[in-house]
N, C-alpha and C positions, 0 to 999 in steps of 0.2 A: 784359272788364276793367272794365266799368262798375259792377260790384259792389263795387269797392274804394272805401272811404271814407277821406278824408284829414282830418286835424285840423291846426290851427295849430301850427307847430313841426316837423311831419313833414318829413323830407328826401325829395326826389323828383328824378327826372330828367325834364327837359323834352324830350320826344321830338323835336320839330321842330328843335331846335338842339343836341341831345345835350349839355346842360349840367345840372349838379346845382344845386339851389336849395332854398329852405326855404319852406314854405307860410306865408303871412302873413295870408291871409283865406279864409274859407269862407262862401259865401252861406247865408242862412237855410234854404233848402230843400236845401242840400248839392250842388247841381248845378254850381256854378261855384267854382273856386278861383283864388287869386292867389298866384303864386310869385315870390320875389325871388331873383335870381341875378346873377353877374358875367359880363358878355359878354367876347368875345375882346380887346377894347380895354381891359379892366380897369374898365369903367364899370358901376355898379350899374343893373340893369334889372329890369322885372317882366313877367310873362306871366300873362294871365288866360284861362281856358278851362274846358272840361268835363274830367272826370276821364280821358277817353280820350286826352287830349293829354299825360298825365303817367304815369310809372311809379314805383314805390317805388325809392328810391336803391339803388345797387348793393351797398352794404355788406351787406345781408341776404342777397343771392344769393351773395356771396363766401363767407360762413360756411357755407352749405349745401354748396357745391361743395367746399370744403376738407375737410369732414367725410367726404363720400362718397369722395373720392380717397384719403384716408389709410386708411380702412377696407378698401377694395379692395386696395391695395398690401400692407398687412399680412397679409391672408389669403393672398394669392398667395405671398408670401415664406415663410410658415409651411409651406405645402403642399410647396414645393420642397425645403426642408430635411429634411422628414420622409421623403421618398422616397429 
């Protein structure tokens, strides 16, 4: 996952704490990013680290999963009605 490049404003998940946040800074060489998020107590916090400590926010994955699920169900339903 080290091939993923983040930019300021990107939504990410902080893997260590399983919280979503927003990228606020990226180092000049792109190896370190800083993410702002809200902790369990409702306090604004930041986490800085290498890209492998973060993952793209779940919104993108959800769209992919929804599309696949709908297509599979529709095809199966059509086959059953035709028989």
